C-alpha positions as a Python dict, from the first residue, in 0.01 Angstrom:
ca = {
    (1, 'M'): (0, 0, 0),
    (2, 'T'): (100, -275, 279),
    (3, 'S'): (237, -138, 617),
    (4, 'E'): (564, -353, 511),
    (5, 'V'): (591, -137, 191),
    (6, 'L'): (534, 193, 375),
    (7, 'F'): (805, 67, 637),
    (8, 'T'): (1038, -3, 369),
    (9, 'V'): (991, 335, 207),
    (10, 'L'): (1080, 486, 556),
    (11, 'V'): (1377, 289, 603),
    (12, 'L'): (1506, 382, 238),
    (13, 'L'): (1432, 743, 345),
    (14, 'V'): (1663, 707, 643),
    (15, 'A'): (1920, 533, 421),
    (16, 'L'): (1904, 843, 190),
    (17, 'E'): (1956, 1054, 497),
    (18, 'R'): (2260, 866, 590),
    (19, 'V'): (2413, 901, 242),
    (20, 'A'): (2358, 1294, 279),
    (21, 'E'): (2543, 1269, 627),
    (22, 'L'): (2839, 1074, 442),
    (23, 'V'): (2869, 1347, 194),
    (24, 'V'): (2884, 1621, 451),
    (25, 'S'): (3113, 1431, 664),
    (26, 'N'): (3366, 1351, 395),
    (27, 'R'): (3374, 1721, 308),
    (28, 'N'): (3418, 1816, 654),
    (29, 'A'): (3664, 1539, 731),
    (30, 'A'): (3879, 1679, 426),
    (31, 'W'): (3851, 2043, 568),
    (32, 'A'): (3969, 1917, 919),
    (33, 'F'): (4273, 1722, 770),
    (34, 'A'): (4375, 2002, 558),
    (35, 'R'): (4409, 2218, 885),
    (36, 'G'): (4605, 1943, 1084),
    (37, 'G'): (4311, 1749, 1209),
    (38, 'V'): (4401, 1425, 1397),
    (39, 'E'): (4177, 1119, 1381),
    (40, 'S'): (4126, 896, 1681),
    (41, 'G'): (3929, 587, 1704),
    (42, 'R'): (3978, 430, 1385),
    (43, 'G'): (3958, 87, 1500),
    (44, 'H'): (3596, 108, 1609),
    (45, 'Y'): (3475, 304, 1302),
    (46, 'P'): (3422, 6, 1075),
    (47, 'V'): (3229, -155, 1351),
    (48, 'M'): (2999, 145, 1365),
    (49, 'V'): (2933, 139, 1002),
    (50, 'V'): (2850, -221, 1009),
    (51, 'L'): (2614, -175, 1318),
    (52, 'H'): (2432, 123, 1163),
    (53, 'T'): (2387, -67, 822),
    (54, 'G'): (2273, -350, 1031),
    (55, 'L'): (2001, -162, 1184),
    (56, 'L'): (1844, -72, 850),
    (57, 'A'): (1887, -397, 707),
    (58, 'G'): (1783, -581, 1026),
    (59, 'A'): (1474, -387, 1076),
    (60, 'L'): (1369, -475, 699),
    (61, 'V'): (1457, -838, 725),
    (62, 'E'): (1250, -863, 1039),
    (63, 'V'): (956, -692, 914),
    (64, 'W'): (942, -899, 594),
    (65, 'W'): (1042, -1222, 752),
    (66, 'R'): (833, -1200, 1055),
    (67, 'R'): (567, -971, 949),
    (68, 'P'): (463, -838, 1289),
    (69, 'D'): (131, -649, 1331),
    (70, 'T'): (178, -276, 1339),
    (71, 'V'): (44, -122, 1658),
    (72, 'P'): (-77, 220, 1546),
    (73, 'W'): (-28, 388, 1880),
    (74, 'L'): (332, 260, 1880),
    (75, 'A'): (400, 315, 1525),
    (76, 'W'): (275, 684, 1537),
    (77, 'T'): (486, 751, 1875),
    (78, 'M'): (802, 584, 1715),
    (79, 'L'): (773, 777, 1388),
    (80, 'G'): (748, 1084, 1593),
    (81, 'L'): (1071, 997, 1785),
    (82, 'V'): (1255, 911, 1452),
    (83, 'V'): (1159, 1249, 1307),
    (84, 'A'): (1271, 1411, 1620),
    (85, 'S'): (1584, 1238, 1615),
    (86, 'Q'): (1666, 1346, 1261),
    (87, 'A'): (1601, 1712, 1369),
    (88, 'L'): (1833, 1662, 1653),
    (89, 'R'): (2104, 1511, 1460),
    (90, 'W'): (2087, 1804, 1165),
    (91, 'W'): (2070, 2046, 1459),
    (92, 'C'): (2388, 1895, 1570),
    (93, 'I'): (2569, 1902, 1226),
    (94, 'A'): (2457, 2261, 1164),
    (95, 'T'): (2596, 2372, 1508),
    (96, 'L'): (2906, 2213, 1472),
    (97, 'G'): (2946, 2313, 1097),
    (98, 'R'): (3283, 2212, 941),
    (99, 'Q'): (3397, 2038, 1275),
    (100, 'W'): (3117, 1771, 1228),
    (101, 'N'): (3202, 1428, 1082),
    (102, 'T'): (3127, 1068, 1130),
    (103, 'R'): (3474, 1012, 1254),
    (104, 'V'): (3671, 1145, 1551),
    (105, 'I'): (3870, 1399, 1381),
    (106, 'V'): (3977, 1704, 1599),
    (107, 'V'): (4162, 2013, 1468),
    (108, 'P'): (4410, 2140, 1755),
    (109, 'G'): (4337, 2460, 1861),
    (110, 'L'): (3971, 2505, 1774),
    (111, 'P'): (3745, 2580, 2063),
    (112, 'L'): (3504, 2322, 2194),
    (113, 'V'): (3163, 2382, 2060),
    (114, 'S'): (2921, 2503, 2344),
    (115, 'A'): (2634, 2634, 2127),
    (116, 'G'): (2303, 2476, 2020),
    (117, 'P'): (2220, 2131, 2174),
    (118, 'Y'): (2586, 2110, 2298),
    (119, 'R'): (2502, 2402, 2556),
    (120, 'R'): (2317, 2136, 2774),
    (121, 'I'): (2427, 1784, 2647),
    (122, 'P'): (2782, 1681, 2597),
    (123, 'H'): (2707, 1433, 2311),
    (124, 'P'): (2367, 1533, 2157),
    (125, 'N'): (2424, 1351, 1851),
    (126, 'Y'): (2448, 1027, 2032),
    (127, 'V'): (2106, 1100, 2195),
    (128, 'A'): (1977, 1115, 1833),
    (129, 'V'): (2155, 779, 1755),
    (130, 'V'): (2009, 612, 2054),
    (131, 'V'): (1651, 713, 1995),
    (132, 'E'): (1649, 642, 1640),
    (133, 'G'): (1812, 315, 1706),
    (134, 'F'): (1513, 177, 1901),
    (135, 'A'): (1252, 395, 1753),
    (136, 'L'): (1294, 313, 1376),
    (137, 'P'): (1236, -66, 1411),
    (138, 'L'): (951, -15, 1641),
    (139, 'V'): (756, 184, 1381),
    (140, 'H'): (685, -166, 1264),
    (141, 'S'): (706, -370, 1585),
    (142, 'A'): (1064, -491, 1502),
    (143, 'W'): (1142, -572, 1855),
    (144, 'T'): (1434, -795, 1812),
    (145, 'T'): (1628, -529, 1594),
    (146, 'A'): (1551, -265, 1833),
    (147, 'I'): (1681, -473, 2136),
    (148, 'V'): (1986, -615, 1953),
    (149, 'F'): (2098, -268, 1795),
    (150, 'T'): (2023, -96, 2130),
    (151, 'L'): (2253, -320, 2338),
    (152, 'A'): (2524, -345, 2060),
    (153, 'N'): (2512, 34, 2022),
    (154, 'A'): (2552, 90, 2404),
    (155, 'V'): (2862, -104, 2395),
    (156, 'L'): (3001, 95, 2089),
    (157, 'L'): (2890, 430, 2246),
    (158, 'T'): (3090, 345, 2562),
    (159, 'V'): (3404, 306, 2343),
    (160, 'R'): (3321, 598, 2104),
    (161, 'I'): (3244, 850, 2375),
    (162, 'R'): (3573, 772, 2561),
    (163, 'V'): (3764, 803, 2249),
    (164, 'E'): (3593, 1130, 2170),
    (165, 'N'): (3643, 1280, 2504),
    (166, 'R'): (4008, 1193, 2510),
    (167, 'A'): (4081, 1333, 2143),
    (168, 'L'): (3897, 1648, 2258),
    (169, 'A'): (4092, 1675, 2590),
    (170, 'A'): (4418, 1628, 2401),
    (171, 'A'): (4335, 1893, 2154),
    (172, 'G'): (4275, 2145, 2436),
    (173, 'G'): (3907, 2120, 2457),
    (174, 'A'): (3797, 2006, 2807),
    (175, 'R'): (3537, 1711, 2835),
    (176, 'A'): (3742, 1405, 2960),
}
């Protein structure tokens, strides 16, 4: 099996993980809305979906079109970071429970979560996103995708975190 095929399998596994996230997110969003949840930042959400889809598609296109050499030490290091970012992401999801979703939906009156990874880092899920965003493409030396996604994601996260902090502050949980 070629390294391109193995990388494609990895990207498909990450895509399946994203589908699982969306299932959990949709269930949790319905729960939040049923309890008076208020959504903020609808305008940036479609951009986020396109960007994250572009990460997966861009990495595959770059690897199959450019066919970069796989650098073993880089590949294994980045694969470790991809796995670690997935573990952090699911730790965040488990810690937030029903309050986690891919949108910014806040149920007024619920306390701000300060357990798990939120005990030490204000936005640990975004740490996972940042790490995965550069690490996944670099598993197969897709430098262009890693750089483009990282820069675009930095701009998006600037908006996203500002929106999220405002929404949490407005609902009574500090962090603005």
